[in-house]
VEXDREN-2710 file (C-alpha; in Angstrom, 1 decimal):
% VEXDREN-2710
k/r/px/py/pz
1/MET/244.3/68.6/156.8
2/ARG/243.7/65.3/155.1
3/LEU/240.7/63.0/155.1
4/ARG/241.1/60.0/157.4
5/ARG/239.4/56.7/157.7
6/TYR/237.7/56.1/161.0
7/TRP/236.5/52.7/162.2
8/PHE/234.2/52.9/165.2
9/ILE/234.1/49.5/167.0
10/THR/230.5/49.3/168.3
11/PHE/230.8/45.6/168.6
12/PRO/233.9/44.6/170.4
13/ASP/233.4/40.8/170.1
14/ASN/233.9/41.3/166.3
15/PRO/236.0/44.4/166.0
16/TYR/236.4/44.2/162.2
17/GLY/233.0/42.8/161.4
18/PRO/229.7/44.3/160.1
19/GLN/228.2/45.7/163.3
20/ASN/230.8/48.5/163.3
21/ILE/230.9/51.9/161.4
22/GLY/233.4/53.2/158.9
23/VAL/233.6/56.9/158.3
24/SER/235.9/59.2/156.3
25/ALA/236.3/62.6/157.7
26/TYR/238.9/65.3/158.6
27/THR/238.5/64.7/162.4
28/LYS/237.0/62.1/164.8
29/GLU/234.6/64.8/166.0
30/GLU/233.4/65.4/162.4
31/ALA/233.1/61.6/161.9
32/LYS/230.9/61.4/165.0
33/LEU/228.7/64.3/163.8
34/LEU/228.2/62.6/160.4
35/ILE/227.1/59.4/162.3
36/ARG/224.7/61.4/164.5
37/GLN/223.2/63.3/161.6
38/LEU/222.5/60.2/159.6
39/SER/221.0/58.5/162.7
40/LEU/218.3/61.1/162.7
41/ARG/217.2/59.9/159.1
42/ASP/218.0/56.2/159.1
43/ALA/216.7/53.7/161.6
44/TYR/219.5/51.1/161.1
45/MET/222.2/53.8/161.7
46/ALA/220.2/54.9/164.7
47/LEU/220.4/51.4/166.0
48/ILE/224.1/51.0/165.5
49/SER/225.0/54.5/166.7
50/ALA/223.1/54.1/169.9
51/SER/226.0/52.1/171.1
52/LEU/228.5/54.9/170.5
53/ASN/229.8/56.5/173.7
54/ASP/233.1/58.2/175.0
55/THR/234.7/54.8/175.6
56/THR/234.0/53.5/172.0
57/LYS/237.2/52.4/170.5
58/VAL/238.0/54.2/167.3
59/ILE/240.8/53.2/164.8
60/GLU/242.1/56.1/162.9
61/ASP/243.4/55.4/159.4
62/ILE/242.1/51.9/159.6
63/ASP/243.8/49.6/157.1
64/ILE/240.8/48.2/155.2
65/ARG/242.5/45.0/154.5
66/LEU/241.7/44.2/158.2
67/LEU/238.1/44.4/157.7
68/ASP/235.7/41.4/157.4
69/GLN/236.3/40.0/153.9
70/GLY/233.0/38.2/153.7
71/ASN/230.7/41.0/154.8
72/VAL/232.4/44.5/155.2
73/ILE/234.7/44.6/152.2
74/PRO/232.1/43.6/149.5
75/ASN/229.4/45.9/151.0
76/MET/231.4/49.1/151.8
77/GLY/231.4/52.3/149.9
78/VAL/234.2/54.5/148.5
79/VAL/236.6/55.5/151.4
80/THR/237.9/58.6/149.7
81/PHE/234.6/60.6/150.1
82/LYS/233.7/62.5/153.3
83/ARG/230.9/60.3/154.3
84/ILE/230.0/57.1/156.1
85/TRP/231.3/54.2/153.9
86/TYR/230.3/51.3/156.1
87/PRO/227.5/50.5/156.0
88/SER/227.6/51.8/152.4
89/LEU/225.7/55.1/152.5
90/ASN/228.1/57.2/150.3
91/MET/225.5/57.6/147.4
92/SER/222.5/58.6/149.6
END
């Protein structure tokens, strides 16, 4: 099994922008679990993840070159760790 980059589109009006969530995990379910766990400790993540539901679009193996160059790219964490990498929380 390999680590995958998941991009959860919580703001469809700007699908590659900063209101969305990037997670590296082995499965989509594991990625959702990482988001839920962090939501319990972080108010900002709780706010973003509140919009996650069964119809939330998720891009598996997102090409990070598609992401917002002005906001997301310069503020994202390392995508090769099993963690939430956008917003950048890899080191917490």
